[in-house]
C-alpha positions as CSV (number, residue, x, y, z in Angstrom):
1,M,41.2,0.8,10.9
2,R,39.7,3.4,7.8
3,R,38.9,1.4,4.9
4,G,39.2,2.8,1.7
5,I,36.6,3.6,-1.1
6,S,35.8,0.1,-2.7
7,W,35.4,1.4,-6.3
8,P,34.2,-2.1,-7.7
9,A,31.1,-1.6,-5.3
10,L,30.9,1.7,-5.7
11,W,30.2,1.7,-9.8
12,L,28.1,-1.4,-9.1
13,A,26.0,0.9,-6.5
14,I,25.8,3.2,-9.6
15,I,25.1,1.1,-12.2
16,G,22.4,-0.5,-9.8
17,F,20.7,2.9,-9.1
18,G,20.9,3.9,-12.9
19,I,19.1,1.0,-14.1
20,L,16.3,2.0,-11.3
21,Y,16.1,5.8,-11.7
22,V,17.0,6.9,-15.1
23,P,14.1,5.6,-16.6
24,V,12.2,7.3,-14.0
25,V,14.0,10.7,-14.6
26,V,13.9,10.2,-18.3
27,M,10.0,9.8,-18.1
28,V,9.9,13.0,-15.9
29,V,11.8,15.1,-18.6
30,Y,9.8,14.2,-21.2
31,S,6.1,14.7,-19.3
32,F,7.5,18.7,-20.0
33,N,8.2,17.6,-23.8
34,A,6.2,20.1,-26.1
35,S,5.5,17.4,-28.7
36,R,3.0,14.6,-28.5
37,L,5.9,12.3,-29.8
38,V,7.4,10.7,-26.5
39,S,10.4,9.9,-28.1
40,V,11.1,13.7,-29.7
41,W,12.1,16.5,-27.8
42,A,10.3,19.4,-29.0
43,G,10.9,22.0,-26.1
44,F,9.7,22.7,-22.9
45,S,6.0,22.9,-22.0
46,T,3.6,22.5,-19.4
47,R,0.8,21.9,-21.7
48,W,0.1,17.9,-21.0
49,Y,-0.5,18.9,-17.6
50,G,-3.2,21.0,-18.2
51,E,-4.7,18.9,-20.7
52,L,-4.4,15.5,-18.2
53,M,-6.6,17.9,-15.3
54,Q,-9.0,18.2,-18.4
55,N,-9.2,14.6,-19.0
56,D,-12.2,13.1,-17.3
57,Q,-11.6,9.6,-17.8
58,V,-8.3,9.5,-16.2
59,L,-9.6,12.1,-13.2
60,S,-12.4,9.6,-12.9
61,A,-10.4,6.4,-12.6
62,L,-8.0,8.1,-9.7
63,A,-11.1,9.2,-8.0
64,K,-12.2,5.3,-7.9
65,S,-8.8,4.1,-7.1
66,L,-8.5,6.2,-4.4
67,W,-11.9,5.3,-3.0
68,V,-11.1,1.8,-3.6
69,A,-8.3,2.0,-2.2
70,V,-8.9,3.7,1.3
71,N,-12.0,1.5,2.0
72,A,-9.8,-1.8,1.1
73,A,-7.1,-0.7,3.0
74,T,-9.2,0.4,6.3
75,L,-11.5,-3.3,5.9
76,S,-7.6,-5.2,5.5
77,T,-6.3,-3.3,8.4
78,I,-9.3,-4.1,10.7
79,F,-9.2,-7.7,9.7
80,G,-5.4,-8.1,9.4
81,V,-5.3,-6.9,13.1
82,L,-8.2,-9.5,14.4
83,I,-6.1,-12.1,12.5
84,A,-2.6,-11.3,14.1
85,L,-4.3,-11.0,17.3
86,A,-5.8,-14.5,16.9
87,F,-2.3,-16.0,15.5
88,V,-0.5,-14.6,18.3
89,R,-2.6,-14.8,21.3
90,Y,-5.3,-17.3,21.1
91,G,-5.6,-21.0,20.0
92,N,-3.5,-24.1,20.1
93,F,-0.4,-25.2,17.9
94,R,-2.6,-26.7,15.2
95,F,-5.0,-23.7,15.2
96,R,-2.1,-20.9,15.0
97,L,-0.8,-23.2,12.2
98,L,-3.9,-23.5,10.1
99,L,-4.5,-20.0,10.6
100,S,-0.8,-19.2,9.7
101,A,-2.0,-21.3,6.1
102,L,-4.6,-19.7,5.6
103,A,-3.1,-16.3,6.2
104,S,-0.3,-17.0,4.4
105,T,-1.7,-18.6,1.1
106,P,-2.7,-15.1,-0.9
107,L,1.0,-14.0,0.1
108,V,2.4,-16.6,-2.0
109,M,-0.4,-17.0,-4.6
110,P,-0.3,-15.9,-8.7
111,E,-2.8,-12.5,-8.9
112,V,-4.0,-14.4,-12.0
113,V,-5.7,-17.4,-9.6
114,T,-6.5,-15.0,-7.1
115,G,-8.5,-12.9,-9.6
116,L,-10.0,-15.6,-11.4
117,S,-10.9,-17.4,-8.5
118,L,-12.7,-14.5,-7.1
119,L,-14.1,-13.7,-10.2
120,L,-15.7,-17.2,-10.0
121,L,-17.2,-16.7,-6.7
122,F,-18.6,-13.8,-7.5
123,I,-20.7,-15.3,-10.4
124,A,-21.6,-18.2,-8.0
125,M,-22.7,-15.7,-5.5
126,E,-25.0,-13.5,-7.9
127,G,-26.1,-16.7,-9.6
128,F,-27.4,-18.2,-5.7
129,F,-28.1,-14.9,-3.9
130,G,-28.7,-12.1,-6.5
131,W,-25.8,-10.4,-5.3
132,P,-23.3,-8.7,-6.4
133,A,-25.8,-7.6,-9.2
134,G,-22.4,-7.6,-11.5
135,R,-18.8,-6.5,-11.1
136,G,-18.0,-2.8,-9.8
137,I,-16.7,-1.0,-7.3
138,D,-17.9,-3.3,-4.0
139,T,-16.7,-6.2,-5.8
140,I,-12.8,-4.8,-6.2
141,I,-13.2,-3.1,-2.7
142,I,-13.6,-7.0,-1.4
143,A,-10.9,-8.5,-3.9
144,H,-8.5,-6.1,-2.5
145,T,-9.3,-6.5,1.0
146,T,-8.8,-10.2,0.6
147,F,-5.4,-10.0,-0.1
148,G,-4.7,-7.1,1.8
149,M,-5.4,-8.2,5.3
150,C,-2.6,-10.9,4.8
151,F,-0.1,-8.3,4.3
152,A,-1.4,-6.6,7.3
153,A,-1.8,-9.3,9.3
154,V,1.9,-10.4,9.0
155,V,2.9,-6.4,9.9
156,V,0.8,-6.2,12.9
157,Q,1.6,-9.7,14.2
158,S,5.5,-9.1,14.1
159,R,4.9,-6.0,16.5
160,L,2.4,-8.1,18.7
161,R,5.2,-10.9,19.3
162,D,7.4,-8.5,21.0
163,F,4.3,-6.9,22.9
164,D,4.8,-6.8,26.7
165,M,1.9,-8.9,28.0
166,S,2.7,-7.8,31.8
167,I,1.2,-4.2,30.9
168,E,-2.2,-5.6,30.1
169,E,-2.0,-8.0,32.6
170,A,-1.3,-5.0,35.1
171,A,-4.5,-3.5,33.7
172,S,-6.7,-6.3,34.3
173,D,-5.4,-6.6,37.6
174,L,-6.8,-3.6,38.3
175,G,-10.2,-4.2,36.9
176,A,-10.2,-3.1,33.3
177,T,-12.3,-5.0,30.8
178,Q,-11.0,-6.3,27.9
179,P,-12.4,-3.8,25.2
180,Y,-11.2,-1.2,27.6
181,I,-7.3,-2.9,27.7
182,F,-7.1,-3.2,24.1
183,F,-8.6,0.0,22.9
184,S,-6.7,1.9,25.3
185,I,-3.1,0.3,26.0
186,T,-2.9,-2.4,23.4
187,L,-3.9,-0.2,20.1
188,P,-2.1,2.9,21.1
189,I,1.1,0.8,21.6
190,I,1.1,-1.1,18.1
191,A,-0.3,2.1,16.5
192,P,2.9,2.3,14.1
193,A,2.4,-1.0,13.1
194,V,-1.1,-0.5,12.4
195,V,-0.4,2.9,10.4
196,A,2.3,0.8,8.4
197,A,-0.2,-2.2,7.7
198,W,-2.8,0.5,6.6
199,L,-0.4,2.3,4.2
200,L,1.3,-0.9,2.8
201,A,-2.4,-2.1,2.3
202,F,-3.3,1.2,0.7
203,T,-0.2,0.9,-1.8
204,L,-1.1,-2.7,-2.9
205,S,-5.0,-1.9,-3.5
206,F,-4.0,1.4,-5.5
207,D,-1.1,-0.4,-7.4
208,D,-3.6,-3.2,-8.2
209,L,-3.8,-4.1,-12.3
210,V,-4.4,-8.0,-12.4
211,I,-7.2,-8.5,-9.8
212,A,-9.0,-5.6,-10.4
213,S,-9.0,-6.3,-14.1
214,F,-10.8,-9.8,-13.2
215,V,-13.5,-8.4,-10.7
216,S,-14.4,-4.9,-12.2
217,G,-17.2,-4.0,-14.8
218,P,-18.2,-1.5,-17.1
219,G,-17.8,2.1,-15.7
220,S,-15.8,0.8,-12.4
221,S,-12.3,1.1,-14.1
222,T,-9.4,1.8,-11.8
223,L,-6.7,3.8,-12.6
224,P,-3.9,1.5,-13.3
225,I,-6.9,-0.6,-15.9
226,V,-7.0,2.8,-17.7
227,V,-3.3,3.6,-17.7
228,F,-2.4,0.1,-18.8
229,S,-5.3,0.5,-21.7
230,K,-3.8,3.5,-22.7
231,V,-0.1,2.1,-23.1
232,R,-1.2,-1.0,-25.0
233,L,-2.0,2.1,-27.6
234,G,1.3,4.0,-27.2
235,V,2.5,6.0,-24.3
236,T,0.9,9.5,-24.1
237,P,2.8,12.5,-22.5
238,E,-0.4,13.1,-20.4
239,I,0.4,9.5,-18.7
240,N,3.9,10.9,-17.9
241,A,2.8,14.0,-16.7
242,L,0.0,11.9,-14.2
243,A,3.0,9.6,-13.3
244,T,5.2,12.7,-12.6
245,I,2.9,13.8,-10.1
246,M,2.4,10.7,-8.7
247,I,6.0,10.8,-7.7
248,A,6.1,13.9,-6.6
249,L,3.5,13.1,-4.1
250,V,5.2,10.1,-2.8
251,A,8.8,12.1,-2.5
252,A,6.8,14.8,-0.7
253,S,5.3,12.2,1.7
254,V,8.8,10.2,2.2
255,I,10.6,13.8,2.9
256,A,7.9,14.6,5.4
257,A,7.8,11.4,7.2
258,S,11.5,11.7,7.4
259,V,11.8,15.0,9.1
260,I,9.3,14.0,11.6
261,I,11.3,10.9,12.6
262,Y,14.2,13.0,12.3
263,R,12.7,15.7,14.6
264,N,11.0,13.2,17.0
265,A,14.1,11.2,17.2
266,T,16.3,14.5,17.9
267,G,13.6,15.5,20.3
268,R,13.8,12.4,22.5
269,A,17.6,12.7,22.6
270,V,17.6,16.2,23.7
271,A,15.1,15.0,26.6
272,E,17.2,12.0,27.8
273,E,20.3,14.1,27.9
274,K,18.5,16.7,30.0
275,G,17.2,14.1,31.8
276,S,20.7,12.5,32.5
277,Q,22.0,15.5,33.9
278,P,22.2,16.2,37.3
């Protein structure tokens, strides 16, 4: 039986998506505004994109954010994989319970608490060991790795729970050692989860403001810190242009990923259909 359109549900969906995307569309439109006042439309212009490309402060903050995000995501993924392996495969129930509590605490802890605790830790380390000498890019990477690896561990752990251990057992029976088994068999199989964990950690690091504001120092302001400092004095068209470029890059990445997934799924379906034919 074919059901008709539920108009109340449709209107609720339109209202919900409108609340989410109408402000984004308005921001994109006003990034092409010729006026410096973001609330007054003065004609179409790409002037602010040109000025954004000449803004050394924003470009420097963007480069620092990318550098921090790439390093923090890589370290978070490495530690996340190790935590997931230890939680799923090794130790008794009490060890797993303790590890789960330690790994899950940063997920629910307020970012203000995390940032303040890390700041106090770095101050204490500087007093005892002389490192780090002040706050900077290194402390931001360490801080982002601390909470990013917890998210990465959750993503990888969900994949390892469904992993077929008989594959590794067969390789072990054939004489393969554990490092070779992990890098040649386990890692390629869980690679999609590892990539997803890296992307999640990268996004969390690139988008972080609260923790970075605690552990950053002079000359190490990331892009969210710079944007927040500018927004407090009023939104400028340059910030709208920057946000529009980021939206365009994210949208292009999502579309490209969707096309690749669709083509791979179509190719597998065609191959299976050909294989099933006599």
